[in-house]
N, C-alpha and C positions, 0 to 999 in steps of 0.2 A: 504494500500500500504506500502511496506517495503522500507526503505531508510537508508543510512549511513550518519551520521552527526558528527560534532564536536561542542562542546559547549564552547570552549575557545581556544585561540591561543596557540598551543603546542610549547614546547621548540624544538630547532633544533635537529632533529634526533628522535623525539618521536611521530610523527604523527600516526604511525601504532598502538601504544598502546592507543591512545586517540580516535580512531574511535569507534563509537557506532552504532549498528543496532537498528532501532526503527520503530514503526508503525506511519505513517504520514497520514493525510487526503489527499484524492485525490484532486489535484488542479483543479480549473475550469478555462479553458482558457478564456482570454478576447478577444476583437476584435483584429484581426491581430495576434493572437497567435495560436499555435497548441498544442495538448496533445500527447506526444509520450510515448508509452509503451516500456520501455527500456528492451532490451534483453541482451545486453552486455555493460559493461562500464569499464573504467580504471581510475586510478589515476596516472598521469604522473609526471615526475620530476618537471615540472613547477607548477602543482597543489600543490605539496608538498612545494615548495619554497614560493608560495603565502600564503598557510595556516600557515606556520611557520613564515612568515614575513621576510624571508631571500631573497626575490627577489628584483630586482631593487635597489641594494645597501642597503639592509636590511630595506627598507621602507615597513611598513605594507600596503597591498593593499586590497581593498574590505572592506566589513563590518566586524567589530569585532564580532566574534561569542559569544553568551551568552546563558544561559539556556533557556531564553524566546524566543530568536531568533537564533536558531542554524544555521550553515552553512553546506551545502552539498558540499564537495570538488569534483572537477572533471568536465570537460566539454566535454570529448570525449565519445561518446556513439553510439550505434547502436540499432535501434528499428523500430517500426511500428507506423505510425500516426493513432490515433484512431478516 
């Protein structure tokens, strides 16, 4: 499966150059979860602010991306439940 990740918190205005396309393992949904085959997605301004740590008064939100545990930005998607 293909995915876009970031491996570190980018500087303000530099998210686009820090996005990386990679091959990731297919996730196995747990109880009360579903697997969605994503057909379309977007990275909105809120996703950019959260990734850069410039949201909510410049407070970093969410896990800090690392090479061992990268983060996939974006929460808006359209797809099919598999």
